[in-house]
C-alpha positions in Angstrom: 0.0 0.0 0.0 1.3 3.5 -0.8 2.3 5.6 2.2 -0.2 8.3 1.3 -3.1 5.9 1.4 -1.9 4.4 4.7 -1.5 7.9 6.1 -5.1 8.8 5.0 -6.4 5.6 6.6 -4.7 6.3 9.9 -5.9 9.9 9.9 -9.5 9.0 9.1 -9.7 6.2 11.6 -8.2 8.4 14.3 -10.7 11.1 13.6 -13.7 8.8 13.5 -12.7 7.1 16.8 -12.2 10.5 18.5 -15.7 11.7 17.2 -17.8 8.6 17.7 -15.9 6.3 20.1 -14.0 3.0 19.8 -17.1 1.1 18.5 -17.4 3.1 15.3 -17.4 1.1 12.1 -16.5 2.3 8.6 -16.0 1.0 5.1 -13.1 1.7 2.7 -15.2 4.5 1.1 -14.7 6.5 4.3 -11.2 7.4 3.1 -12.4 9.2 0.0 -14.5 12.2 -0.9 -18.0 11.6 -2.2 -16.7 12.3 -5.7 -14.5 9.6 -7.1 -11.5 11.9 -7.9 -8.8 9.3 -7.5 -10.0 6.0 -9.0 -6.5 4.3 -8.8 -6.3 5.0 -5.0 -9.9 3.8 -4.5 -9.1 0.5 -6.3 -5.9 0.2 -4.2 -8.0 0.6 -1.0 -10.7 -1.8 -2.2 -8.1 -4.4 -3.2 -6.4 -4.1 0.2 -9.8 -4.3 2.1 -11.6 -7.0 0.0 -9.0 -9.2 -1.6 -6.0 -8.9 0.6 -7.7 -9.0 4.0 -11.2 -10.3 3.1 -12.8 -7.8 5.4 -16.6 -7.2 5.8 -18.1 -4.1 4.2 -18.1 -2.4 7.6 -15.3 -2.9 10.1 -14.3 -1.3 13.4 -12.1 1.7 12.9 -9.8 0.5 15.7 -9.2 -2.7 13.8 -8.4 -0.9 10.5 -6.1 1.6 12.4 -4.2 -1.3 14.0 -3.8 -3.0 10.6 -2.5 0.2 8.9 -0.1 0.8 11.8 1.2 -2.8 11.6 1.8 -2.4 7.9 3.7 0.9 8.4 6.1 -1.0 10.7 7.0 -3.5 8.0 
């Protein structure tokens, strides 16, 4: 995963957790604007979410944040 996408995932997850608590769920669409202005990055996120990790449509933001942090340590 590109560093920019990983950074965006970490930022969005942190914000959502701060706003709504540790039980908040989100989908990979949460990392993008309502307008599909970066289709390549959207597909990268979808591939990471669906194919690589086989995640459900909605997952806990805390889980996604932990996964992004773990990948940044690699």
